N, C-alpha and C positions, 0 to 999 in steps of 0.2 A: 817528692818532698823528703828531705832528710830531717833528722830529729833536731837539727840546729837551725833549720830554716824558720823564718818568721812567717806564719801563715797569714794569708789574706783573710779579712774578716768582713762580716756583714751583719746587719740586724734584721731579723725576721719578725714580722708583726702579725698577730692573729686578731682579726676583728672581733668585737664583742657582739652587742645587740644588732649591729649593722647586718649581720648574717640573716636576721629574721625579716629584714625589709623586703618588700616585693619589687614592683616595677620602678620605684623611686630609689632603690638602693644605690644607684650610681651617684645620685645627688649627695647622699650621706658620705660615700667613699671619697668623693672629690673634696668635701668639706674637711674630712680627716686629713687628706693629703695636704691641703692648703694649710691647716693648722700645724702639721708636722714640719713643713718647709719653713714656716714662720719661726717655730721654736728652735729649729736646728741651725738657723742662720749664724748663731754665735759659736757653734761648735765646729765650724769648718765647712768645706765643700762636700756635699753629699748628693747623690742621685737617688730618686725615689721612683719605684714602679710597682704596679700591682698585678698579680696573676694568681689564679687558683686560691682565692680567698686569703691571700697573704700579701703583705706589703714588704718590699725589699728596700732596705736603706743601705746604700753602698758608699763608702768613702771614695773620693775622687783623687785625693793626693795624700802625701805623708803628713800634712798639717791638720787633717781632719781628726778631731779628738773623739775617739770612740767612747771613752769614759763619760765625757760630758754629754755626748749624744744619747747614751743609754739613760743617763740621769734625766735628760729632757723628755725622752720617750716615756719614761715611767710615770710622768705627770700629765700626759695628753689624754683627755677623755675620748672614749670611743675604742680603746684598745683593751682587749681581754687579757692578753699575755704577749710577751716578746722574748726573743732569744738573741744572745750575742753568739754568733756561729762562725765556724771556720769554713771557708769555701774550698772545695777541692774538685778534682775530676770525677766523672762518673765511672770510676774504675775501682774494683775491690781493694787492690793493693794500696792505691792512693788514699782510699777511705780509712783503711786500717792504720796506715802511717799517720794520717791526720788525727785520728782519735788519740793515739799515743803521744804525738807531739803537742797538740793543742790542749789536751786535758791532762798532760803529764803531772803538773804540780798538784792537781786535785787527786789524781790517781795515787800519788805517793803518800798522801795523808789519809786516804780512805781505807776502810777495812773491807767493805763490800761494795759491789757494783752490779749494774744490770744494763744491758744494751737493748734498746728498743728502736726498731726501724720502721720507716714509712716509705713505701715505694709509690709515689704519685706517677712517675714515669714507668709505665708498664713495659717499655722496651728494654729496661734493665734486665739482664739475664737471670738474676737471682731474686727470689721472693723475699718478703720481709723476714720470715723466720730464719732463712738461710743467711741473710745479711747479718742478723743479730748473732747467730752462732759463730760465723767466721770472724766477725770483729771482736766478739767476746773472747774467742780462743787466742787471737793475736794479742789482746790486752793482757791476758793471763801469762802469756809467754814472756812479756816484758815487765810484768809486775806480779811475780809469783806469790807475794804476800797476800794478794787479794783473794776473796772468794765471792761467788755469785750468790746474790740474794734477790729473787724475783719479786718479793713482797714488800720489803722495806730497805732498799739499798741506801748506803751512804751517798753514792753518786749514780745518777741515771745518765747514761750516754745515749743521746738521741742521734740517729742517722736518718736524714731525709734525702730521698732521691727525687729531684724535681726536674722540670724541663730545662732550667738554666744551669744546673750543676748539682753536685752533692754537697750537703751541709752537715757538719758535725757540731754538736753543742751539748751542754749539760741541761739540767732541768729548766723549763721555761720559767721566766720571772713574771709575777703578776703585774698586769697593767692597771691603769686607773679606773677602767670600766666606764660605764655610762655612755653618753652620746656625744659626738663632736660638738664643741662649742660653736654656736651660730646656727645650728639646725633646729633649735627650739624657739627661735624668736629672741626678742630683747626684753629685759625687765630691769627695773631700778631697785637696787638694794639700799635700804636705810642702814648705814653702817655707823656703828659707834666704836668706842675703844674697848668694849667688853669682850667676853668669851663667845657670846652667842651669835652675833650678827656675822662675823667672819665665817663661822661654820655654816650658817644659812646660805651665805653667798657661795661657798664651795659646793654645797649640796645642790643648789639650783643650776650652777654652771655644769655640774655633772650630768644634768638632764638636757644639756645642749643649749642652755640659755646664755646669750651674750649679756654681760652685766654693764650697767651704768651705776656709779656709786653716788650716794647722796649723804653728806655728813653735815650735821648741825653744830656750829661752833659758837661759843658764848664768851668771847674775850671781854673783860679781863678775868672773868670767873674761870674760864678754861685757858690753859697756857699754850704756847707754841709747841711745847713738848707733847701735849695731849694730841694736838693736830698731827704732829710728826709720827706719833704712835699709830694713829689711824692709817696714815700713808704707808707706814711699814707693814701694817697688817694687810692692807690691800696688795702690796707687793708680794707678800707671801701667798695670798690667795691667787694672785695673778700668775703664779707659776703653774697653776692648774687652769685658771679661767681665761688667761690671755690678757690682751689689752683692755683697759677700762678708762673711762673718763670720770673723774671725780669732781662733783659739784659741792663746794664748801659754802654752806648757807649761813649768813649772819643771823644769830638767834637771840642775841643779848636783849635787844629792845623788846622783843615779843615776851620774853620771860619776865623782864622787869615790869611790863604792863600787866601781865597776868598776876604777878605778885602784888602790884598796886591795887588792882580792881577786883580781884576774885578771892573767895574764901580759900584758905590754905588747903583744905581737904581735896579741892578740885584741881590744884596746880598741875599735877602730872597728867590728868585726863585732858585738860584743856590744851596743855602743851602738846600732847600726842595728836590732838585734833588739828592743831596748826601744822604739825609735821606732815600729817596726812594731806592737807590741802597743798602745802608747798611741794611735797614729793610728787603729787599727782600733776601739778603744773609742769615741773621739770620733766617728768616721765613722758608726758604728752609731747613736749617740745623735742624730746630725744627719740621720738617714735618708739617708745616702750609700750608693751601691751599689758604689763602687770607691775605691781609693787611686791617687794620681798622684805620681810622683817624676821628678826630672830626670836620672836615671842614664843613662849611655851605656857600652856594653860596653868594658871595658879602659881607661877614662879615668883611673881611680885604682884603688888596690888593692882597695877594697871593691866594685868594679864588674866584677870578673871573673865568669865564669859560676859557678864554685863558690861565690864569695862571695855572689852574688845568691841562689843556691839556699838557703843557710843562713838567709837572712832571709825568703825567700818561703815557706818551709815553715810559717811561723807564720800566713800569710795565709789568712783565711777569706772573702776577697772578691777580685775581680780587682785586680791592680796594673798600672796603665797606665804605660808608659814611652815617651812619644812621641819621645824623643831617642835611643832605644836604638841605632840604627844610624847616627847622625849623627856627623861629626867636629866638632872645636871651631870650625873656621872657619865651618861651616854654622850652628852654634848662635849664634855671635857675630853673624853677618849678620842673623839674625832679631832678636836682642837690640837691635842698632842700629836696625833698622826700627821696632820697637815702643817705642823710647826708654827701654830699661831698662839698656843697657850701661854708660853713664857712672856710673849709680848703683851697679851691681853691682861695679864695680872700685874703689869707695871702700874704703880700708884699715881696715875695722872687722871684727874677728874674729867668726865665728859658732861655735856649739858644736861643729861638726864639725871645725874646724881647731885648736881649743885643745888637745885631748887626742890629737892625731894621733901614733901610734907612729912611732918611728924606722925600724923594719923590720917593716911590717905583713905579716900572713899573707895570701897571695894564693890559696892552694889549701886552704882549710879543710875539715876533716871534721866533719860534723854531730855525731857522737858526742863529739868532743873539745870542741866549743863547749858542748854541753849539760853535759858533765862540769864544765867551768870555771864555768858559770852556777850550778851547784849550790851554790857557795860564797856566792851572793847570795840575799837575801830578795826574790825577783822580785815576788811578789804584793804584798808590803808596799810596795816602792818604787813600783810602778804605782799603788797606791791613794793613796799620799802625793802623787804628781805630779798625779793626776786631781783631788785636792782643792784643789790650788793653782792651777788653770788660771784665767787671766784672759781675758776676752772683749772684743774690740774690733770695732766695725762699720767696714767700709771702703766 
């Protein structure tokens, strides 16, 4: 390779928690490969193979977009770290030339560097320390302004000698972590247009859960823009969580009936109980094993322990609340990182805020809630809402 040649590139992926799996590790790896193929389909034609606890993603033609591929890979759960690497022959001279050619732009702007080698192919004649020394010396010949810093270098040059070839790259990039989506079962996320529920969806998808989305809409009190906001939020979450089916539940009549027949202090609690009933019906129909909400203890009146208890009593499946012990600052930090925050704070009302009571009950008693609900045709309202559900693929 000369210094003007364009090097061939590859993406090297290091598995995260998958490495800890035992006899069923293959199942998790296959799920990760399946998810990667699905995400990479818009970036071009890539081949994938796994060997030595590494997944190799290789472009198959000139139209394969490596920038887009790396962007996709960075958001696939199940990956601890990845590298965009130059592929070269398992020959010291070729490796030296690849380091200078492939990382030349970074080497010109760096002040310090370090070479670190890993020799998985023990047939290679030089050991890891010798490879590091020889490549480091060659780099210094071509970039004499540099100096070696083994503790805190501006640029770390990695050389990997593997069965299929030699690979040269800079520091590994962090992956999304977690487990491959689909390996943890399926659950339904109650999604609103706020900050919390998209973060809850992201966090459970990170544990390998395939998501089904449930959104409660109350037109004309909530607008089409409010619904579109939720769709946009799910699209942002979907960059990590993959495909989702969104169930849009008509909630207007239920809320109007609650307002007509129930004391104002119980509006939110009874509304949440209806949401629990409806979400559970949808979850069962979609073969989900759990519900997910974005609730955090004490954040609002309906999220005190007594308030959560009067809704959970209706649950016939687990209710996951990944944000339950987090404060708002922690939740906002994740929302910013996954790029949902700016959408979430757009001023479009959702059904939870439209009918908010002025003085909500924070320490409800179940028998009082059930007595108040007796004034409502609960079963009839549930069936009416179920019949009006709209479905959208995300």
